[in-house]
C-alpha positions in Angstrom: 0.0 0.0 0.0 1.2 3.5 -0.9 0.0 6.8 0.6 -0.3 10.3 -0.7 -0.8 13.8 0.8 -2.4 16.5 -1.3 -2.5 20.0 0.3 -6.0 21.6 0.0 -6.9 19.9 -3.3 -10.1 21.8 -3.6 -8.1 25.0 -3.9 -4.7 23.8 -5.3 -5.9 22.4 -8.6 -5.9 25.3 -11.1 -5.3 23.3 -14.1 -6.1 19.8 -13.2 -3.0 19.3 -11.0 -4.9 16.8 -8.8 -5.1 14.6 -11.9 -1.5 13.5 -11.0 -3.0 11.7 -8.1 -5.5 9.9 -10.4 -2.7 8.7 -12.9 -0.5 7.6 -10.0 -3.4 5.7 -8.4 -4.2 4.0 -11.8 -0.7 2.7 -12.2 -0.2 1.8 -8.5 -3.5 -0.2 -8.5 -2.4 -1.8 -11.9 0.5 -3.3 -9.9 -1.9 -4.8 -7.3 -1.4 -2.2 -4.6 -3.5 0.7 -3.3 -2.9 4.4 -3.1 -4.6 5.9 0.0 -4.8 9.4 1.3 -2.7 10.4 4.3 -3.4 13.1 6.8 0.1 14.4 6.7 3.1 14.7 4.3 5.5 13.5 7.0 5.2 9.8 6.3 3.4 9.9 2.9 4.9 8.1 0.0 3.9 10.9 -2.4 3.2 14.5 -1.7 1.6 17.1 -4.1 1.1 20.8 -3.7 -0.7 21.9 -6.8 -1.1 25.3 -8.4 -3.5 27.8 -6.8 -4.8 31.3 -7.4 -3.2 34.3 -5.8 -6.1 34.6 -3.4 -5.7 30.9 -2.3 -1.9 31.4 -2.0 -2.4 34.5 0.2 -5.1 32.8 2.3 -2.9 29.7 3.0 0.4 31.4 3.1 1.1 30.9 6.9 0.0 27.2 6.6 2.3 26.7 3.6 5.2 28.1 5.6 4.6 25.4 8.2 5.4 22.8 5.5 8.8 24.2 4.5 10.9 22.0 6.9 9.1 18.8 5.9 9.5 19.7 2.2 13.2 20.5 2.8 13.7 17.0 4.3 11.8 15.5 1.3 14.0 17.5 -1.1 17.2 16.3 0.7 16.1 12.7 0.4 14.7 13.0 -3.1 11.4 11.7 -1.8 8.5 11.5 -4.2 7.0 15.0 -4.2 5.4 17.3 -6.8 5.4 21.0 -6.5 3.4 22.7 -9.2 3.2 26.3 -10.5 2.5 28.8 -7.7 3.6 26.3 -5.0 6.9 25.6 -6.8 7.4 29.4 -7.0 6.4 29.8 -3.3 8.5 27.0 -1.9 11.6 26.8 -4.0 13.4 29.9 -2.6 12.4 28.7 0.9 13.7 25.2 0.3 17.0 26.0 -1.4 17.8 29.6 -0.3 18.2 30.6 -3.9 16.2 33.5 -5.5 14.0 33.1 -8.5 14.5 35.6 -11.1 11.4 37.1 -12.7 10.8 38.1 -16.3 7.8 39.0 -18.5 5.0 36.5 -18.1 5.2 33.5 -20.3 2.0 31.6 -21.1 2.7 28.8 -23.5 3.1 25.1 -24.1 6.7 24.1 -23.5 9.0 21.2 -24.2 11.8 21.2 -21.7 14.9 19.0 -22.2 15.8 17.1 -19.0 18.0 14.1 -18.2 14.8 12.0 -18.6 14.1 13.4 -22.1 11.6 16.0 -23.2 9.1 17.0 -20.4 6.1 18.7 -21.8 3.5 20.9 -20.3 1.7 24.2 -20.1 3.6 27.0 -18.5 2.1 30.3 -17.2 4.8 32.0 -15.1 7.0 35.1 -14.6 10.0 33.0 -13.6 13.1 33.3 -15.6 14.7 30.4 -13.8 14.3 26.6 -14.2 11.0 25.3 -15.4 11.6 22.0 -13.9 13.7 20.6 -11.1 14.2 16.8 -10.6 16.1 15.1 -7.8 15.2 11.5 -7.6 11.5 11.5 -6.9 11.3 15.1 -6.0 9.9 17.3 -8.9 9.2 21.1 -8.9 7.9 22.7 -12.0 6.2 25.6 -13.5 4.3 23.3 -15.8 0.6 22.8 -14.9 -1.9 20.0 -15.0 -1.4 16.3 -14.9 2.2 16.3 -15.9 2.7 12.8 -14.8 0.0 11.6 -17.2 1.7 13.2 -20.3 5.3 12.5 -19.2 5.7 8.8 -18.5 9.4 9.3 -17.6 8.3 11.5 -14.6 5.6 9.0 -13.6 8.2 6.2 -13.7 10.6 8.3 -11.6 7.8 8.7 -8.9 6.8 5.0 -9.1 10.4 3.9 -8.7 10.8 6.3 -5.8 7.9 4.6 -4.0 9.4 1.2 -4.7 7.2 0.2 -7.5 7.8 -0.9 -11.1 7.7 1.5 -14.0 4.2 2.1 -15.4 2.8 -0.6 -17.7 0.9 1.3 -20.4 -1.8 -0.2 -22.6 -1.5 0.4 -26.3 -4.5 2.7 -26.2 -3.0 4.7 -23.3 0.3 5.1 -25.2 -1.6 6.3 -28.2 -3.5 8.8 -26.2 -0.2 10.1 -24.5 1.4 10.3 -27.9 -1.5 12.3 -29.2 -1.5 14.7 -26.3 2.4 15.1 -26.6 2.2 15.8 -30.3 -0.4 18.5 -29.6 2.2 20.2 -27.4 4.9 20.0 -30.0 2.7 20.7 -33.1 1.5 24.0 -31.5 
């Protein structure tokens, strides 16, 4: 059995970020296990902080700050974690002590070269720094939505980090992922 923690999913799901839980659950269950919700990120196998509106970020700011130490430990260990959009922007300087440089807002589909290959997604950010950070199972990104569903290599990284096998995709699923990925690259 594997567990996940998702911070305030009703507010931190701007572009379907909580869909990452659904795709993870699908492939965990395909391996004969379960993915259950945990009350805390401390002992969770997977943690997600999705993207949220400015109003939600402001409302939850003091609560989010309470998670900095836990997320720092997860980053140090490379524990399976996904920080998306505004949460990546919020936590990253607090976790690493580095600053994030801002530029003009970029709102576009992107293909980002990583050690895992091209990672695709939709970006809407003013950051001029990294669009994606990967350390073992820890992923921070400006890319929104169910990035694990359209980037099998990221999903496999998370599955591996929670001691499961890589995803076993059906032909139909692979075709769908291929179609979605081609939509990103074809513009």
